[in-house]
Every structure is written in structure tokens, then in C-alpha cells.
N, C-alpha and C positions, 0 to 999 in steps of 0.2 A: 696654637696659640705658645707663643716663647715665655720663659718665665724671663722676666724684666730684669734686674742689677740683686745683684747678690753684693757682698761683700768681697774687695781685693784679697788675693790670697799673697803676700809678701815676699812667703817659701820659695816659690814657685823664682827659683835664681836663675836655673838658667832659659828660658825664656827670654830672661830679660838681655844675655848676652845674644842669645841667635835674634831679637830686634837690631842687636846691630850687626846685623852681618856674616855671623860668623858662622862657617859651616863647620860639622864636628864627624870624623871620621874617627870610628870609637872604636878603639882594641882595647887589648888588655892593656895595651902600654900604658894609654892614657889611666887606666886605674893600678897601674905602678908594676904594673907584671908587663914578662914577656916569651913567658915557657909558651905556651898555648896562642898567640896573640893572632897568625897569621887565619885562623876560623874567625878570631871574633872581627879581626877587620872586613869582612866582608858583610856586615850591619853596619849602616849608616844611617844619622838620626838629620834628616834634609830642614832645611830653614823653613818654616810654617808664617802661613798670613795671619795665624793669629797664635796668641802665646796660650794658649788651655786647648792643645791638638799638639798630639808624639807624631811624627810621619818616618815610619824608620822599613829602610827599602834592607835588599839581598843581594847580591850579590848587584844593583843597580835600578831593579825593579821594587817596585812596591808590594808589602805583605802584610802591614799594620800601621791602620790608623786610629788614635785613640783619641775619643773627643772629649773634654770637657769644660766645655764651654759655660762660666760661671750664670753667664741671661738664660741657659735653660734645667731645667728641667732632669737632669740624671745624667751622670756620666754613663761611655760605653762605645762598645768597638763598632767605627766607624767603615771600616774596612778590613777583612783579613781575607786578604789573596790566596791565590796559587802562586807556585815558588816561583811560575815565570813570570806575575806580576797582576794574572788575568781576572778580572773583577768575580766575586759572585754574589755577593751582599748587599744591599739596597737601605738605605735611610729616607727615612720621612718621606715617605710616597702621598702622593695628596689624599688619598684615600683614606689614608692610615696616618697623620702627621706624627702621631707620637709612637710608634712600628719604627724603632732606630735599629740600625745594621744588624748587631748582638748585644742583648741586656738585660742586667737582670730589673725587677721590680715584683711588686705583689702588693699586698698590703696587710697594713700594721694594727691592731685595735682601729677597724674600720674607716682607716684610710688609704685610701685609691695611693699608690705609689705609681700604680701603671698608664694610665689616660694620663695626657697632659691639658686641662682646664682650671679654671680660676677653683679654687680650694682643694686641688689636687695635694700630695705631698712631692715633702723635694728631699732627692737625694744631694746634698754638698757635699764635695770635698771640698776641705780643711788643710788639708796639707797635697800640694804635689809634689814631693823629689822628684830630679834629671830622674831621667830610667839606668838602670844598669845593662852594662855592658861584661858577659864573658864566656864562657865556656859549663853545658853543661858534664855533673861528673861521668856521661857517654860520650865529654869532648864531644859534644855538637853546639857549635853559635847559639848563644844565649842571650836573650835579651827578656830584662824586669822591671815591671812597672808596678808601683807599688802607691797607691793612694790610702788615704787617712779620711772618709765621708760619714758626715753625719746624716741620719735618717729623721725630717723636719715634720711636721707643721706647719704650713706655711704662716700662720700666721710670725712664726719663730725664724724663718728662715731669711732675713734683714737685722739680725740680730746680730750681737756678736757674738762669734763662734766659741763653742761650751756644749761637751759632752752632755752637760747639767740640764741643756733645749731639747737634745735627745731621744728618741724614741728608742732608736737602732745605734750603737757605732759600729762601722763596720773598717775593717784594715781587709783592702782587695789588694790581693797579688796576682798580677798577671806575666804567664812566663811565654815567652815566644820564641821554639826550637825551630830549625833548620835541617833534617838526614835528606840529602840530596839522594841515598842511597835506596830512597822510597819513595821521594822526590814528596815526602813531607813536608807543611810548613802546620806546628801546632801550638795551642795556645793551650796552657793549664790555667785556669782560672781559680782563683778562689779567693772565697768572701766568710771571714772569722768577727762575728759577729760576739758584740755584747747588748746587755739590756741598755736604754742609756738614764742622766739620769729625771727624765721629764714624766717618768712613771716605775713602778712596782716591778708590772705584770704586761706582757706583749703578749698576743693573741694573733700570730700569723695566718693570713686567709688569703682569699685571691677564688678569679674564676678559674675557671678550665684551664685554662695558657698562664695562667703567671706563673712567671719562674725564669728561668736563663731560656729564651728567645731569637730564634732571627725569621728575618724576612729577604729574599734572594731578588738579585734582577729583575723589575717586567719581563726583559726578553727569554728567562730562564723557567719561570712560571709554566710555559708551557711545553716544555720537556723536560720537567721535574717530576723526576721517576724515585718515591720516598719507600723505605727495606726499614728494619728490622734485626736483631737479631733474633729471632721469631718466626720470619717472612717478612710479607709483602700486607702492609692493611690496605683494608678496601675502603678507597676510597670513591668508589664510583660515586656519579652523577656529583650532589652536595653532602655525603657521608665526610663524617670530618672520624678519628681514632683518639681514643684513650685508652689508652696500655700501658703495661707496666714492660720493660726491656732494661737490657744490659747498655745497651746504647739503638742510635737510631739514626739513617743517613738518607741523606737526597744524593739523587745521580742525576747531572744534568747532560743528555744524548745530543747536547750541539755536534754538526758534523765538527766545526773547524775547530771545536776549542772545548772540548769534552772536559767533564771535573764533576769530583767527588768531593762532598763535605759530612765530614760525620761528629756527631759530640755522642760521648761516650760519658754516664754514670759514671761516679766511683760507690762502692759499696761499703763504703765508713759515712758516706749522706746518711739523714734520718729517711726514713723510710727506704728505703735502698731497694728493689730496682725503682728506677726512676718510671713518675707514670709521663708518658712520652703523648705530647697534643701535637697531632699530626692533622695538616688538613689540603687539598688540592683543587681547589676552587671555590670562589673567584682570584684565588693567586694563594701558593703553594709556603704551608708554613709550619714552623718546627718548634717546638719549645716540650723543653724538659720539666718537671713540675715535681712537687711530692706530696700530691694530691690535698691541694691545702682548700678546693671544691664540697670535698666531701669532711674533710675533718681536720680542726685548727691544731699548729701548733703550738704548746706557751710555755711561753720562758720566759724565767721570774730573775730582778735582781743576783749579782754573780755570776746568774747562766754566761756560759761561753759556747757558742756552734760554731759548726761552718759546712762551708757545702762546697763541694770538688769537681769541677767539671773540665774534660779534655775536649775542643772541635780543632779537629785536624782538615786539613782541606790537601788536596791532591786535581794534578793538571791532566787527567783520565779517569777513566772507568773503574770504579775499585765497588766489591762481592763480598760477599759473606763471607767466603775463605780464604777472602787477607783484612777484614773489619774483625773480624773472631777474634784471631790470634792478637791482633792489637789493642782490643777490649784488656784481653786475660792480663797483657802486660802492665797497661792502664790501673787494673783493678786489684794488682799485687804490688803496686810503687805504694810509694809513701807518697802522700802529698803536700 
């Protein structure tokens, strides 16, 4: 079930331009600079059919789609492709319509934000400025998406936007980079939270898989091979695995288009290393969690907390000897 309607977002000025048919090749020259423009010009923001979707390409190939339709329950990454534009993620499959390609959701004070049925919580985007384009400190082309999201009880989702109504106020920052040398498309996911005005205490809970989760294209399920920093989980039969690791990955041994996607925890996260939920039957799934099914995380008014993850795709099979040093680089970075 789709969420029926939420208030309009007048601050989204760029989609208004896009609706007039403007195509935007975005380099640093657009931002008033020119020294590193050649790297940034490879990113392009395509005209989307919806004013609540960012479609970002690199070298003419689609690499990221970010969906924040106000008629849905939550904003999420609809596509994160390999450098060649090859898709990996699957959105809203018929067996689980609430499984969005790459999404973050948990339960807050008993209110379920993961599922999408009557009575579920709503992650409502209230500020969605245009993406920013430039270069990373390492000189890589970079695109940054920022959003303010209010986590709301369903009865508050239709009311005027106010942090006083929110259980949580999230400042979401997604930073996309491309490294042609390593054929990596990397997405840094940062969610900075504070307790909203709806309550003075929040208890974060959830099922074993509540967290930052990803679902894969149906044709990839049969060729998905899951592994992590410490080996390969036993997913024989209908087994699922819940175990802590610095990172977990899935390699897709498809003859014509092999690929790997990896999800890296950051040591700054509460309860790091993350507990990764993995399954292979009847579909492949990967989620980074904070073991909220075992013990709640509790925060109070004035508390601020963050989640930082890195998701990376490669158009080839990668192994532990490649992903382990990549994890170390990420772990020693400032998110």
C-alpha cells in the first residue's frame, strides 16, 4: 500500500526548473568554481518524470536514483548501480512491497517504520534542496544529497511540518563518489538524529533485520554469494545469519555481468561492529543492524546520535583481500 498524500514541499526549487525541461550538466562551474570542473562534469542530473526523484548519471550511465515521493512512507535509494550502469537493487517486489532497494527503517517507541501498512510510521521529507556537485578531498567526482526528514506517527503526517510533531528529526546526507581506478561507485550514508518534540524519550527497537537493508534484482538471487569480513555465513537450506562484522558483501557470479556490492560499518556507530542480517532463500537480502531486537537503544531530549555506513558497488567479482583494506580506509575516515 502506498501512502496517499502528504503536504507539498515548496522548498524543492530545482524540480520546478526540471519540469520546464531544463537539462543540467553539473560541474563546479555551476557552483562558481572551475579548477576541478572536468571531474565534476561527468556527473549529470537527468530530467525526471517526477519532481521527487533525483536521477544521477556518470559518463552518461545511470549510477544513482533517489526517491522521495511524498505519497510513500519513506525516502530511499531506488538504484545504486555499478560504474557501467548495471543495476543491482530491486524496488518494491510483489512479495514484499515495502522492501525498497536500499532503505533505512526501524521501530521507534513501538511504532513500525519498516512495514508500510495502515498504522505504520512515516519518514516524511520536509526539506529537499537540490543535490550538490563537486569533488571529494581525494579529487574524485562527488554528488551530495541532503534531506531533513521527520519521523512521524501516521496521524501527524498530514499536519503542517514541525519538529514538535516528530519522534525523530533526521538530517540525512548521502555522498556519492566514483573512483574509475578501482571501478568503484561508493555511497556514504549518514543519518544524524535528534529526539523530536513529540516525546522526551525514544526507544529504538525492531526485528532482526531492521536497519539499513537492501534487496536485489530477482535474476541475481540465484547467483548471489554472501560473504563477510570473517568468512562465509552458513545460509544452507533456509538458514539466516545474524553475526557482527566490520563489513558484509554479496558477489553476483553472473557470466555476462558479474558484480559485487559491499556494506561497510563505521566504528563510530553505536554497538559497532554492526550485526549483519543475511539470507539467501527464497530471496537474497542484506541488512546492517544494531541488534535492536536484543536490546533497545534509548535517547532523550537533547541527545544527538549518528549512523554512518558505506555502500560500494563494483562491475566485477571482489574478494576479501580487496574489501578488507577498503574497510580499513573507511573505518579510519571521519564520516
